[in-house]
C-alpha positions in Angstrom: 22.3 22.3 -18.3 20.5 19.1 -17.6 20.2 18.2 -13.9 20.6 14.5 -13.2 19.9 12.7 -10.0 19.4 9.1 -8.8 16.5 8.0 -6.6 16.1 4.5 -4.9 13.0 2.9 -3.5 12.5 -0.5 -2.1 9.7 -3.1 -1.9 9.5 -6.4 -0.1 8.2 -9.8 -1.1 5.1 -11.3 0.4 7.0 -13.5 2.8 9.0 -10.7 4.4 8.2 -10.8 8.2 6.7 -7.3 8.3 4.7 -8.0 5.2 3.4 -11.3 6.5 2.0 -9.4 9.6 0.4 -6.8 7.3 -1.2 -9.5 5.2 -2.6 -11.3 8.2 -4.0 -8.1 9.7 -5.7 -7.3 6.4 -7.0 -10.8 5.9 -8.9 -10.3 9.1 -10.3 -7.0 7.9 -11.3 -8.7 4.7 -13.0 -11.5 6.5 -15.0 -9.3 8.8 -16.1 -6.8 6.2 -17.1 -9.6 3.7 -19.7 -10.7 6.2 -20.5 -7.5 8.0 -19.7 -4.3 5.9 -20.3 -2.2 9.0 -17.7 -4.0 11.1 -15.1 -2.0 12.9 -11.8 -3.8 13.0 -8.3 -3.2 14.2 -5.8 -6.0 14.0 -2.1 -6.0 14.7 0.3 -8.9 14.4 3.9 -9.5 15.7 5.8 -12.5 14.6 9.1 -14.1 15.6 10.3 -17.6 15.0 7.4 -20.0 15.1 5.3 -17.7 17.3 2.7 -15.1 16.3 1.0 -12.7 18.6 -2.3 -11.1 17.5 -4.2 -8.2 19.1 -7.7 -7.4 17.9 -10.3 -4.8 18.6 -13.5 -5.7 16.8 -17.2 -4.6 16.8 -19.1 -6.8 14.4 -22.0 -9.2 14.1 -19.7 -11.6 12.1 -18.2 -14.7 13.7 -14.7 -15.2 12.5 -12.3 -18.1 13.1 -9.3 -15.8 13.7 -6.8 -18.6 14.2 -8.0 -20.2 11.0 -7.5 -17.0 9.0 -4.0 -16.7 10.4 -3.0 -20.2 9.6 -4.5 -20.0 6.1 -2.6 -16.8 5.3 0.7 -18.4 6.4 -0.1 -21.5 4.3 -0.7 -19.3 1.3 2.8 -17.7 1.7 4.5 -21.1 1.1 7.3 -20.8 3.6 9.6 -23.8 4.0 8.2 -25.5 7.2 11.4 -24.9 9.2 10.9 -21.1 8.6 7.2 -21.0 9.6 4.9 -24.0 9.8 1.2 -23.0 9.4 0.0 -26.1 11.2 2.4 -26.1 14.1 3.3 -22.5 14.8 2.0 -21.0 18.1 -0.7 -18.3 17.8 -1.3 -16.2 20.8 -4.2 -13.8 20.7 -5.7 -11.0 22.8 -8.9 -9.1 22.2 -9.7 -5.8 23.9 -12.6 -3.5 23.9 -12.6 -0.9 21.0 -12.5 2.7 22.1 -16.1 4.0 21.7 -16.9 6.7 19.2 -16.0 10.3 20.1 -18.6 11.4 22.6 -17.8 15.1 23.2 -20.0 18.0 22.3 -21.2 17.7 18.7 -24.0 18.7 16.4 -26.8 16.2 15.8 -25.9 13.6 13.3 -22.1 13.9 13.6 -21.6 10.6 15.2 -23.5 8.4 12.7 -24.8 8.9 9.2 -23.4 11.0 6.4 -22.1 13.6 8.9 -20.2 11.1 11.0 -17.4 13.0 12.7 -13.8 12.0 12.6 -12.9 9.8 15.6 -9.2 10.5 15.5 -6.9 13.4 14.7 -4.7 12.7 11.8 -2.9 14.2 8.8 -2.5 12.2 5.7 -0.9 12.8 2.3 -1.7 11.6 -1.2 0.7 11.8 -4.2 0.7 11.3 -7.9 3.1 12.1 -10.7 3.5 11.5 -14.4 6.5 9.1 -14.2 4.4 6.0 -15.1 1.0 5.2 -16.6 -0.1 4.4 -13.0 0.9 7.9 -12.0 3.4 6.5 -9.5 7.0 7.4 -8.9 9.0 5.0 -11.2 11.4 3.6 -8.6 8.7 2.2 -6.2 6.5 1.1 -9.1 9.2 -1.0 -10.7 10.3 -2.3 -7.3 6.7 -3.4 -6.5 6.3 -5.1 -9.9 9.5 -7.1 -9.4 8.8 -8.0 -5.8 5.2 -9.2 -6.7 6.5 -11.3 -9.7 9.3 -12.9 -7.6 6.8 -13.7 -4.9 4.5 -15.3 -7.4 7.3 -17.5 -8.7 8.1 -18.6 -5.1 4.5 -19.5 -4.4 4.1 -21.4 -7.6 7.4 -23.2 -7.2 8.5 -22.2 -10.6 12.1 -21.8 -9.5 13.1 -24.7 -7.2 14.6 -23.5 -4.0 13.2 -20.0 -4.2 11.5 -18.9 -1.0 8.9 -16.2 -0.5 11.0 -13.7 1.5 13.1 -11.0 -0.1 13.7 -7.3 -0.7 14.0 -5.4 -4.0 15.7 -2.0 -4.4 15.4 -0.1 -7.7 17.5 3.0 -8.5 16.2 5.2 -11.4 18.2 8.0 -13.0 16.3 11.3 -13.6 17.2 14.1 -16.0 15.4 17.4 -15.3 13.0 15.4 -13.0 12.0 12.9 -15.7 13.0 9.2 -15.4 15.4 8.3 -18.2 17.0 5.0 -17.3 17.1 2.2 -14.8 20.5 2.4 -13.0 20.5 -0.5 -10.6 18.3 -3.3 -9.4 19.2 -5.2 -6.2 17.3 -8.3 -5.3 17.9 -10.1 -2.0 15.9 -13.3 -2.1 15.7 -16.5 -0.1 17.2 -19.1 -2.4 18.7 -22.5 -1.8 21.1 -22.5 -4.7 23.7 -20.4 -6.4 23.4 -16.6 -6.9 24.4 -16.8 -10.6 21.6 -19.2 -11.5 19.1 -17.2 -9.5 20.2 -14.0 -11.3 19.7 -15.6 -14.7 16.2 -16.8 -13.7 15.1 -13.4 -12.3 16.5 -11.6 -15.3 14.7 -13.8 -17.9 11.5 -14.5 -16.0 10.9 -11.3 -14.0 13.1 -8.2 -14.8 13.2 -8.3 -18.6 9.4 -8.9 -19.1 8.5 -6.2 -16.5 10.8 -3.5 -17.9 9.8 -4.4 -21.4 6.3 -2.9 -20.6 7.7 0.2 -18.8 8.4 3.6 -20.4 12.1 3.0 -19.9 14.0 -0.3 -19.5 17.5 -1.7 -18.9 20.5 -0.6 -20.9 24.1 -1.9 -21.1 25.1 0.0 -18.0 22.1 -1.2 -15.8 23.3 -3.4 -13.0 21.3 -6.3 -11.7 22.7 -7.5 -8.4 21.3 -10.6 -6.7 22.0 -11.6 -3.1 25.1 -9.4 -2.7 25.4 -10.5 1.0 25.5 -14.2 0.1 22.8 -16.9 0.3 19.7 -15.9 2.3 18.8 -19.2 3.9 16.3 -18.5 6.7 13.1 -16.5 5.8 10.2 -14.7 7.4 10.0 -14.6 11.2 12.8 -17.2 11.3 15.1 -14.5 10.0 13.8 -11.3 11.6 10.9 -10.4 13.8 7.9 -8.8 12.0 5.2 -6.3 12.9 2.2 -4.8 11.3 2.7 -1.3 9.9 6.4 -1.1 9.7 6.6 -0.6 5.9 4.8 2.7 5.5 7.3 4.1 2.9 7.1 0.8 0.9 3.3 0.8 1.1 3.0 4.4 -0.2 5.5 6.2 -2.5 8.9 4.7 -1.7 10.1 7.8 0.0 9.5 9.9 -3.1 6.7 11.8 -1.4 5.4 12.4 2.1 3.0 10.0 3.9 1.3 10.2 7.2 3.5 7.6 8.8 0.5 5.7 10.0 -0.1 2.0 9.4 -2.9 1.4 6.9 -3.1 -2.4 7.2 -5.3 -4.0 9.9 -7.8 -1.1 10.0 -11.3 -0.9 8.7 -12.3 2.2 6.6 -13.6 4.1 9.6 -9.9 4.8 10.4 -9.0 7.9 8.5 -5.3 6.8 8.6 -6.4 4.5 5.9 -9.5 5.9 4.2 -8.3 9.5 4.0 -4.9 8.3 2.6 -6.8 6.6 -0.1 -8.9 9.7 -0.8 -5.8 11.9 -1.0 -4.2 9.6 -3.5 -7.5 9.5 -5.5 -7.6 13.3 -5.7 -3.9 13.6 -6.7 -4.3 11.0 -9.4 -7.3 12.8 -10.9 -5.4 16.1 -10.7 -2.6 14.7 -12.9 -5.0 13.0 -15.3 -6.9 16.3 -15.7 -3.7 18.0 -16.9 -3.7 20.4 -13.9 -0.1 19.3 -12.9 2.5 16.8 -13.6 3.2 16.3 -9.9 0.7 16.7 -7.1 0.7 16.2 -3.3 -2.6 16.5 -1.4 -2.6 17.0 2.4 -5.8 16.3 4.4 -6.1 16.9 8.2 -8.9 15.9 10.4 -9.9 16.8 14.0 -11.9 14.7 16.4 -15.5 15.7 16.4 -15.5 17.4 13.0 -17.0 15.8 9.9 -15.1 17.9 7.4 -11.3 18.1 7.1 -9.7 21.1 8.9 -7.1 21.4 6.1 -7.3 20.6 2.4 -4.1 21.7 0.7 -2.4 20.7 -2.6 1.0 21.6 -3.9 2.3 20.9 -7.4 6.0 21.8 -7.0 5.9 24.4 -9.8 4.2 22.1 -12.3 0.6 23.2 -11.8 -1.7 25.0 -14.2 -3.1 26.8 -11.2 -1.6 28.3 -8.1 -1.5 25.8 -5.3 -4.0 27.9 -3.3 -6.5 28.0 -6.1 -6.1 24.2 -6.8 -6.7 23.5 -3.1 -10.0 25.5 -3.3 -11.0 23.6 -6.4 -10.4 20.2 -4.7 -12.4 21.3 -1.6 -15.3 22.2 -3.9 -15.2 19.0 -6.1 -14.7 16.3 -3.4 -16.8 15.5 -0.4 -14.2 14.6 2.1 -16.4 13.7 5.1 -15.4 10.2 6.4 -18.7 8.6 5.4 -18.6 10.2 1.9 -15.1 8.8 1.4 -16.2 5.3 2.3 -19.2 5.5 0.0 -17.5 7.0 -3.0 -14.5 4.6 -2.9 -16.7 1.6 -1.8 -14.2 0.9 0.9 -16.6 -1.3 3.0 -18.0 -3.4 0.1 -14.8 -4.1 -1.8 -13.9 -7.3 0.2 -17.3 -8.9 -0.7 -17.0 -7.7 -4.3 -13.6 -9.4 -4.6 -14.5 -12.7 -3.0 -13.2 -11.8 0.5 -9.7 -11.0 -0.9 -9.2 -7.3 -1.4 -7.2 -5.6 1.4 -5.0 -8.6 1.9 -4.0 -8.3 -1.7 -3.2 -4.6 -1.3 -0.9 -5.5 1.6 1.4 -7.2 -0.8 3.1 -5.0 -3.4 2.0 -1.5 -2.5 -1.3 0.2 -1.6 -1.2 2.6 -4.5 -0.9 2.4 -8.3 -2.7 -1.0 -8.1 -4.5 -0.9 -11.4 -4.2 -4.7 -11.3 -6.8 -4.8 -8.6 -9.0 -2.0 -10.2 -9.7 -0.2 -6.9 -12.1 2.8 -7.3 -9.5 5.2 -6.0 -7.4 4.7 -9.1 -10.4 5.6 -11.3 -10.2 8.8 -13.3 -13.8 9.7 -12.8 -13.3 13.2 -11.4 -11.3 14.5 -14.3 -14.0 16.5 -15.9 -15.3 17.9 -12.6 -11.9 19.1 -11.8 -11.4 20.7 -15.2 -14.8 22.4 -15.0 -14.2 23.8 -11.5 -10.7 24.9 -12.4 -12.0 26.9 -15.4 -14.9 28.4 -13.4 
């Protein structure tokens, strides 16, 4: 008997208050790394009304106009001025000294260089599956695509009265763990007009074009629901307070897989919450592409003062060509998972300069993973042959 289930994931548009804070935090990471690839940066933002509070910990030779970066990011979001005015909003900032590198007992070379030790204890997860060509769960991938497209329409002013804040929920029906149809799409968008005309615009300009390129699309029973709670007049911090890092599920796998629960935005690659999460996703993606599983989760754990992860474990939920224990051993053999090696292999410190100073801030809008539109190294399938060879050894 066919087993059917529904799964729902959500994404937010670029002007959502939490996502604004993420984008500002990563705009600062981009700016510092573009000038100084060795910079260490942590930036968190809170926003409410016309006030933003920014906390930074930075070690860098770069000189950055922090307030200027914040105002430019707000301006690029295209809020209505009464929601958030980039020229007149208040920006309060506080800088503090960054915690120095771990200084306990260690072997020579474990603080700097290729054997640089982990400077925090963390456990992260990476995930990939065969739902979509991007090897992402279909509900979150569709939600991200719709949210990004709706945000682009708001920024361009294509639909008069459409603002940059909103939330998109997508429900997908699965049969025997394979996506078979789109059940429901709910879009809550800031719009100064009628819900019916907004629904027609989103259907024709966003939903139909996006689903036309997906493995499955809308059918006669698919529901498209727009602004079910009525008009969304205020947007961004004028509607709700925002904070960096509160959209971990949206940023990762939409609840379809585990994540470390840590914020990735606002952190330079020395923070394993970010870089190791990218590495785990990179591994899982290549495992799927290598045909070793149709679903794969990779867990990496690090301990302060150790260069190599204390745990490397993969599970394939019964879909693997190898036992999970054996696959975990293959992964540990193929991938160098020391912090410095991850940064180098995935080019995490040079990507901002390679993309004209706009890499991490773009990731902060519309999901950290499955972003083939930005062509990040972690989505490359360049470890497929090495995995197949090691698996057959």
